Backbone as numpy.savetxt, mean C-alpha at the origin, in Angstrom:
# Nx Ny Nz CAx CAy CAz Cx Cy Cz
13.73 2.45 -20.68 12.66 3.37 -20.64 11.33 2.74 -20.30
10.77 1.56 -20.66 9.41 1.22 -20.14 9.61 0.98 -18.47
11.26 0.46 -18.01 10.69 -0.29 -16.19 11.15 1.60 -15.17
11.89 1.67 -16.14 11.60 3.83 -15.87 10.04 4.35 -15.61
9.38 3.83 -16.71 7.57 4.18 -16.04 6.86 3.95 -16.04
7.34 2.15 -15.79 6.23 1.40 -14.46 7.01 1.69 -13.23
8.97 1.68 -12.74 8.52 2.11 -11.53 8.11 3.66 -10.35
8.08 4.83 -11.98 7.75 5.40 -11.42 5.74 6.14 -11.38
4.83 4.56 -11.86 3.30 4.38 -11.98 3.73 3.85 -10.47
4.19 2.74 -9.79 4.44 2.08 -9.18 4.55 3.39 -7.78
5.72 3.45 -7.63 5.44 4.88 -6.76 4.45 5.57 -6.27
3.85 6.07 -7.28 3.07 7.32 -7.90 1.65 6.67 -7.14
0.75 4.74 -7.80 0.12 4.77 -7.16 0.27 4.01 -5.30
1.70 3.67 -4.80 1.38 3.74 -3.88 1.96 4.83 -2.70
1.99 6.07 -3.55 1.35 7.24 -2.05 -0.14 6.88 -2.02
-0.60 6.99 -3.70 -2.29 6.80 -3.65 -2.39 5.67 -2.63
-2.15 4.59 -2.55 -3.02 3.04 -1.91 -2.03 4.03 -0.29
-0.84 4.89 0.04 -0.96 4.56 1.17 -1.75 5.63 2.24
-2.03 6.41 0.93 -3.19 8.43 0.79 -4.55 7.45 2.15
-4.76 6.95 1.10 -6.16 5.97 0.80 -6.46 5.75 1.88
-4.96 4.03 2.48 -5.60 3.92 3.82 -5.17 5.00 5.58
-4.92 5.41 5.29 -5.07 6.47 6.08 -6.15 7.51 6.09
-6.55 7.82 5.73 -8.16 8.06 5.23 -8.93 6.91 6.01
-9.25 5.86 4.93 -10.14 4.25 5.23 -9.54 4.20 6.82
-8.59 4.06 7.52 -8.10 3.37 8.06 -8.12 4.29 10.59
-9.17 4.09 11.58 -9.83 5.17 11.96 -8.76 5.28 12.57
-8.80 6.37 14.21 -8.10 6.84 13.66 -6.76 7.83 13.32
-5.72 8.40 15.10 -5.29 9.13 14.09 -3.60 8.67 14.26
-2.46 9.55 13.01 -1.70 8.81 12.75 -0.35 9.65 12.77
0.97 9.05 13.27 1.97 10.18 13.62 3.31 9.87 12.83
2.65 9.02 11.46 3.02 8.70 10.70 3.75 10.37 9.81
4.52 9.73 8.37 4.82 11.04 8.06 4.98 10.54 6.45
5.02 11.37 5.61 4.75 11.23 4.13 5.27 10.07 3.69
6.38 9.96 4.28 7.44 9.14 3.33 7.23 7.64 4.43
6.64 7.81 5.05 6.81 6.19 5.66 5.15 5.83 4.81
4.48 6.71 4.82 3.26 6.40 4.80 2.93 6.31 3.26
4.07 7.31 1.99 3.80 6.28 0.74 5.20 4.92 1.41
5.17 4.11 1.47 6.79 3.32 2.33 5.52 2.49 2.52
4.74 2.99 3.67 3.87 1.53 3.77 2.88 1.54 2.67
2.74 2.88 1.91 1.44 2.30 0.99 2.20 1.49 -0.62
3.54 1.80 -1.12 4.05 0.97 -1.70 3.92 -0.63 -1.30
4.88 -0.35 -0.61 4.19 -2.95 0.25 3.56 -3.04 0.43
1.93 -1.89 0.49 0.81 -2.96 0.95 0.37 -3.00 -0.49
0.93 -2.23 -1.87 0.95 -2.22 -3.11 1.42 -3.62 -3.86
2.71 -3.88 -2.81 2.80 -5.19 -3.67 1.73 -6.04 -2.92
2.06 -6.48 -1.59 1.60 -7.31 -0.69 -0.23 -8.06 -1.92
-0.65 -6.81 -2.15 -1.05 -6.69 -2.46 -2.00 -6.77 -3.46
-1.31 -7.13 -4.60 -1.10 -7.59 -5.68 -0.31 -8.81 -5.41
0.28 -9.13 -4.80 0.71 -10.70 -4.60 -0.63 -11.47 -4.15
-1.46 -10.85 -3.50 -2.12 -11.66 -3.00 -3.89 -11.96 -3.95
-3.67 -10.96 -4.47 -4.48 -10.73 -5.62 -4.40 -11.76 -6.14
-2.84 -11.92 -7.05 -2.78 -12.80 -8.26 -2.71 -13.89 -7.69
-2.45 -14.22 -6.34 -2.97 -16.38 -5.51 -3.82 -16.57 -6.29
-4.49 -15.14 -5.73 -6.39 -16.25 -6.11 -7.16 -15.79 -7.28
-6.42 -15.25 -8.19 -6.56 -15.08 -9.86 -7.68 -13.96 -9.69
-6.91 -12.48 -9.23 -8.48 -11.54 -8.89 -7.04 -11.08 -9.74
-6.43 -10.60 -9.73 -5.48 -9.47 -10.77 -3.98 -10.27 -10.82
-3.52 -9.48 -11.42 -1.89 -9.35 -11.72 -0.90 -8.55 -11.12
0.34 -9.39 -10.96 1.04 -8.17 -9.58 1.90 -7.11 -10.30
1.92 -7.15 -11.90 2.02 -5.83 -13.03 0.76 -5.44 -13.19
-0.55 -4.67 -13.23 -1.15 -3.87 -13.62 -2.51 -3.81 -12.32
-2.72 -2.77 -12.42 -3.35 -2.26 -11.48 -5.50 -2.33 -11.71
-5.52 -3.70 -11.27 -7.11 -3.57 -11.25 -8.46 -3.34 -9.39
-9.43 -3.68 -10.30 -10.26 -2.63 -8.99 -9.93 -3.89 -7.66
-10.10 -5.53 -7.73 -9.78 -5.74 -7.56 -7.34 -5.76 -6.48
-6.92 -5.27 -7.07 -5.68 -5.62 -6.59 -5.60 -4.21 -6.12
-5.97 -3.65 -5.85 -5.95 -1.57 -5.45 -7.18 -2.08 -4.01
-7.87 -2.85 -4.32 -8.70 -2.98 -2.78 -7.96 -4.08 -1.98
-7.29 -5.36 -2.25 -5.92 -5.20 -1.97 -5.06 -5.03 -0.93
-4.63 -4.41 -1.53 -3.73 -3.18 -1.53 -3.70 -2.19 -0.90
-4.98 -1.63 -0.49 -5.05 -0.72 0.51 -6.17 -1.78 1.67
-6.34 -2.49 1.66 -6.83 -3.02 2.59 -5.18 -3.66 2.76
-4.72 -5.00 2.96 -2.95 -4.43 3.30 -2.29 -3.31 3.99
-2.36 -2.24 2.80 -1.47 -0.86 3.86 -2.07 -1.28 4.65
-3.40 -0.64 4.68 -3.83 -0.37 6.73 -3.62 -1.91 7.20
-3.75 -2.58 7.26 -3.03 -3.11 8.20 -1.11 -3.54 8.50
-0.25 -2.73 7.73 1.08 -2.04 7.57 0.39 -0.98 8.44
-0.24 0.00 8.72 -0.45 1.28 8.82 -1.19 1.01 10.81
-1.78 -0.46 10.53 -2.53 -0.60 12.24 -0.96 -0.43 12.62
-0.17 -1.81 12.05 1.01 -2.64 12.79 1.92 -1.17 12.94
2.29 -0.09 12.37 3.71 0.67 11.70 4.31 1.10 13.45
2.95 1.23 14.07 3.78 1.55 15.44 4.95 0.56 16.73
4.29 -0.35 16.15 4.73 -1.48 16.79 5.54 -1.48 16.42
6.45 -2.09 14.77 7.09 -1.96 14.32 8.92 -1.11 14.64
7.82 -0.29 15.02 8.87 2.33 15.23 9.08 1.79 17.07
7.76 1.62 17.44 9.26 1.09 18.91 7.84 1.51 19.76
6.71 2.04 18.72 5.68 2.65 20.23 4.94 2.09 20.37
4.50 1.56 21.46 3.05 0.56 21.42 1.97 0.43 22.88
1.65 1.91 22.10 0.77 2.86 22.61 -0.98 2.37 22.12
């Protein structure tokens, strides 16, 4: 049961991080909700790992620095998403 709650929390935080990254990132994105959520979750994972590597957080808990790193990672992923999708404009 605890693993299910953690997974749901990760999914929800990923959606929030993806949304925050879209708001912060300048320019217009043509990405849908699903791709934004997936990139937010990937950003949460990358940001959590980065924060834990420099000793500012843990991958298993949400804290200020983990959130900041996650949003930065999600912004970077959003910036490169059109390149990965084949839209190189």
